[in-house]
Every structure is written in C-alpha cells, then in structure tokens.
N, C-alpha and C positions, 0 to 999 in steps of 0.2 A: 462542442455541440453546434456552435454557430456555423462552422465550416461544413459539417455534415448536413445541417439544415439547408444550406445554400446548394450543396451538391445534389441532395435528394429533391429539393423543391418544396419541402414541407417541414414544419417545425419538429425538431428532435429535442425533446425536453427531459428525457429520462435515460438513465444508464442501465444496461444489463451487464453484469459482471460474471465472468466465468472463471472459476478456480478449477483447474485440471490437476488432480492429485495422483496422476499416473504413477509416479515414483515416490509417493509419500510413504514414510515408514516410521518406525518407533523412534529413530533418532530425531525426527521432526517433532513428534509429540512431546518428547522429553526436553526439548530446547525451549526454555522459557521465553526468550525474545521472539521466537516464532509464534508461540501462543499469544503473546502480548500483541503482536502485529495483527493477528486475525481479529482479536477483540477491537483493537484500535481502528482498523479499517471499517469494520461493520458499524462501530459507533460513530465514526466521522459522518457517515451518511445519515444514520438514524437520528443523531442529535442535531446536526447542522443543516442537512439537506434532505429531509424526509421525503419530499415529493420528487426529488431528482432520481432517487434509487427506485427502479422498477422491480428488478429481481436480481438475486445472486444465485447462480447455478454452481453447485459444487459437484463435479463429475469425476468418475473413476475413483470413488472413495473406497479405500481399503477398510477392513474391519477395525483397524486400530484408530481410524479417524473418528469412529463413534465415541471412543474414549476421550479424544481431544475435544470434540464438540460438546460432550457432556460437561467437561471442565469449564469451557468458556461460555456456554449458553446462559448461565445465570448473570453474566456481566454484559450481555447484549440487550439493547432496547427491545421491548416486546414487539413493537411495530416492525422492527428490522427482522426479527426472528420469523415473522409471518412471510417475509419476502425471500427467505432462504429455502432453496429447493435442492435436496441432496439425492444423488444417484450413485449406485455402485458402478460396476463395469459395463452394464448393459441397459438398454431401453431409455436412453436419455437424448439421443440425437434428434429424434422426431419432436421432442418437447422443446428443444432449443429453437427449432425451426418455426415454432408457433410465435416466438417473440423476435427472432432475428431472420432477416431475409437471407436466403441461401447464398446470394451473391456477396454478402458481407461476412459470411461465416466460413472459416477455413475448412478444407476438405476433411481434415482429421476430426472435426466436430460435426460432420454431416452436411456441410455446405458445399459450395462449388468454388470458393475463393482460393487462389494460389498466389504466391508472391512473385515478384519479377523474375526470380531464378527458377520458377516452376516448382518450388517446394510446397507440398500440400500442408505442411505445418506452419507456413508463413512466419518464419523466424524474424524476418525483417519488419513485420507488422505486429507480432505478438511476443510479449516477453515470456519466454518459455521457462524461466526459473532455473532451478538446479542448484548445484553447489556453487558457492561464491569462490571464484578463482583466487588463489593465494596472492596473485599480483594486485588484488584490490584491498588486501589487508593493510591496515594503517602501519606504515613504517615508523620505527622509533623517531626518526627525524621529523615526522609529521604529527607527533603527539603534542599535547598541550605543553606549554613551557613549564619548567620547574624552577624558574628563577625566584630568588628571594623577593623580588619586587612584584610578584604575581599574587593577586588576591583571589582565593578560591571561595566561592559561595555556592550553596545549594538552594535552588528556588523550587519550592513545591508546586505541584500542579495547581493552576489557577491563581498563583501568587504573583506578586511583582517585586522587583528589587531595584531600588534607585541608588545609583552610585554617582557621587559628585567628585570630579577631579579638577584641580586647579592647575592650569598650565601657566607657569610663570616665565618661561623662556621662549621668546618668539622663535618660530621655525621648528618647534618640538613636534615629535610624532607621537600620537596617541594610538596605541594598538589594543585590540581586544580579541579574545579567542573564546569560542563556545564549544561545549561538548554536551551532548545529551545522551542519556542511556535509554530513554524511551520517549515516546510522544514527540511533540514538536517544540520549537522555541521561536519566540519573536523578540525583536529588539527595536528600540527607537533611540536615536541620538539627538540631543539638542545642544546647540552651541550658543552660549550667552556671552 
C-alpha cells in the first residue's frame, strides 16, 4: 500500500479483493482445503486487519457457489460478511468501478488496464488461479524426513511447542522441517 500511495499521491489504506469464479465448479466446492482457504483468508482480514479490508467482490459466481458460501458463512466474522459482495455472471463491472479506478482495473473486469504484453486479463499482474500444475506437487524427495531421529509433533491452533536440544559436539548442524496442513506457522529459535 505504501508504494501505491506514493504512486497515486494520496494515502491508500484499504484493500479491495476480487475473487473471479469464472471456472469454479463442484470439484472446488467439495475440496476441503479450498473451502478452508476461503474461510481463512476472510478471517485473516476480519480478525487481524478489520479496517484494512474495504470490500471483497466475488464475481462470476455459479449457482454451486451459493452452496459453498452457505457452508463457510457461519465461520466468517460478521463484520467481514458485511464487506462481501457477490455477483453472478452479469451486472458487476460497474459496481467494481465505484471502488476501483478504471486505469487500475483489468479490461476483463470492466477497467482499461492491460499488461505489458497487451493482454486484457493482465496475467503478469493478477494471479488468475486455475489448476495447480503437477510440476508444483511435492516430490517424494521433498517430503519431510522419515528418519528415526526425527521427532514429530502436532501443535494445535494458537498453541506453542517448546523443544530444547543440547548440542554437545562443536560444529554440529541442527536442522528442522515444518509441514502445515492448514493455516500458518511461526517459529523462533534461541541459542543459549
């Protein structure tokens, strides 16, 4: 926001998020990590940065999305729900222009912005989503170690886990690996 404020010459203090569900279908509704991600993203702003989130526009919503939204809505902060505006396939582009300058909005969403290659979808500026390429899948070599020396622990949401390790041999290497199935993870290391 700081860079945009400097570019525009006035303070930009809020985000407007657009979810374009053009190819959203039943496989997305039935995929729990996708549903979890929608709830998580909405709650990140609602719980931690309520004044930064101006609006969330969900456009090109298919009928099946109504089912997905009904499932996740009870888990979303009430103040955040008030900022979510959903539209089907029509009549949403003019609404976006009420909050976003046409020069900042890609042509595909009713603005005038195109990227450097002349593409009106602005793929160099906007994450267009879609299926995750198989080349991004975690290869077996990149999975967590299964060595007998590895200690596996589960740390519940909002909890902490303290581990003490004594290093008795100078020049030793201490390694750690993290894996999370949802939400985020933080860590801090102290050397005594």
